[in-house]
C-alpha positions in Angstrom: -27.2 25.1 13.9 -23.8 24.2 12.5 -24.1 21.6 9.6 -20.3 20.8 9.5 -20.5 17.8 12.0 -23.1 16.2 9.8 -21.2 16.8 6.5 -18.6 14.0 6.8 -21.1 11.2 7.9 -23.5 12.3 5.2 -20.7 12.1 2.5 -19.7 8.7 3.8 -23.3 7.4 3.8 -23.7 8.7 0.3 -20.6 7.0 -1.0 -21.6 3.7 0.6 -25.1 4.0 -0.9 -23.8 4.6 -4.4 -21.0 2.0 -4.3 -23.4 -1.0 -3.9 -23.8 -1.5 -7.6 -20.1 -1.3 -8.2 -19.5 -4.3 -5.9 -22.3 -6.3 -7.5 -21.2 -9.2 -9.8 -22.9 -10.3 -13.0 -25.0 -13.4 -13.0 -25.2 -16.3 -15.4 -28.4 -14.9 -16.9 -26.9 -14.7 -20.4 -26.6 -18.5 -20.4 -29.2 -21.2 -20.7 -28.8 -22.9 -17.3 -31.6 -25.4 -18.0 -29.4 -27.7 -20.2 -25.8 -28.5 -20.9 -24.0 -29.0 -24.2 -20.6 -30.1 -25.5 -18.5 -28.9 -28.4 -15.1 -30.1 -29.5 -12.3 -28.1 -31.1 -8.7 -26.8 -31.0 -7.5 -24.3 -28.5 -6.3 -21.0 -30.0 -5.8 -19.0 -26.8 -6.1 -19.4 -23.1 -6.6 -16.0 -21.5 -5.6 -16.4 -17.8 -6.7 -13.1 -16.5 -9.2 -11.4 -14.1 -12.0 -11.3 -13.6 -12.7 -14.5 -15.6 -10.3 -16.7 -17.6 -11.4 -17.6 -21.1 -10.5 -20.4 -23.4 -10.9 -19.7 -27.1 -11.0 -22.5 -29.7 -11.8 -23.2 -33.3 -14.6 -25.7 -33.9 -15.3 -27.2 -37.3 -19.0 -27.6 -37.8 -20.9 -30.2 -39.9 -20.6 -28.1 -43.0 -16.8 -27.8 -42.6 -16.9 -24.1 -41.6 -14.7 -23.0 -38.7 -16.6 -21.4 -35.7 -14.7 -19.2 -33.2 -15.9 -20.4 -29.7 -15.2 -18.8 -26.3 -15.5 -20.6 -23.0 -16.0 -18.5 -19.8 -14.5 -20.0 -16.6 -15.3 -19.0 -13.0 -13.2 -16.3 -11.2 -9.5 -16.7 -11.4 -8.8 -17.1 -7.7 -11.4 -20.0 -7.6 -9.7 -21.7 -10.6 -6.3 -21.4 -9.0 -7.6 -22.9 -5.7 -8.9 -26.0 -7.5 -5.6 -26.5 -9.3 -5.9 -24.8 -12.7 -2.8 -22.9 -13.9 -2.0 -20.6 -16.8 -0.6 -23.7 -18.6 -3.5 -26.0 -18.0 -4.4 -25.8 -21.7 -2.3 -24.5 -24.5 -2.9 -23.4 -28.1 -3.1 -26.5 -30.3 -4.7 -28.7 -27.6 -7.8 -30.7 -28.7 -10.4 -30.3 -26.0 -14.1 -30.5 -25.5 -16.1 -27.7 -23.8 -18.9 -28.9 -21.6 -21.3 -26.4 -20.1 -24.2 -23.9 -20.7 -24.6 -22.2 -24.1 -25.3 -18.5 -24.5 -29.0 -17.8 -24.9 -28.5 -15.4 -27.8 -26.9 -18.0 -30.0 -23.3 -16.7 -29.9 -20.5 -19.3 -29.8 -20.1 -18.7 -26.1 -20.3 -21.2 -23.3 -20.2 -21.0 -19.5 -17.9 -24.0 -18.8 -18.6 -26.7 -16.2 -15.5 -28.7 -17.3 -13.3 -29.4 -20.2 -12.3 -32.8 -21.4 -8.8 -33.5 -22.7 -8.2 -36.1 -25.6 -7.0 -38.7 -23.1 -10.4 -38.4 -21.3 -9.1 -36.5 -18.3 -11.7 -34.0 -17.1 -10.7 -30.6 -15.7 -13.7 -29.4 -13.7 -14.3 -25.7 -13.0 -15.5 -26.4 -9.5 -14.8 -29.0 -6.9 -18.1 -30.7 -7.8 -18.9 -31.2 -11.5 -22.6 -31.1 -12.4 
């Protein structure tokens, strides 16, 4: 029996089987999704890039120490569809993060929205929790 006719389908099946994990996306398991928090600070950088945009800001805690915070936003195409742009926030802007804190205590938050000084809210989805 000649195995050549089965070689190409077997290779394709093997590639499809192995590529499943590559297509998988990470979950929000690193964040405490049971509660939301807020933190206010000054934007130092807005990284408008794939796969997720990030906002970085300096937050002065109760002791007067500066903490370096990061806010993770949903996927870039989704953010663009709901009206966010690469200039939606700029270094020096005073904003408030609102979202879910990292479970491990890092200064990291999964953002539901940001609040500008004038009270305007920029949601990260069409419906803000």
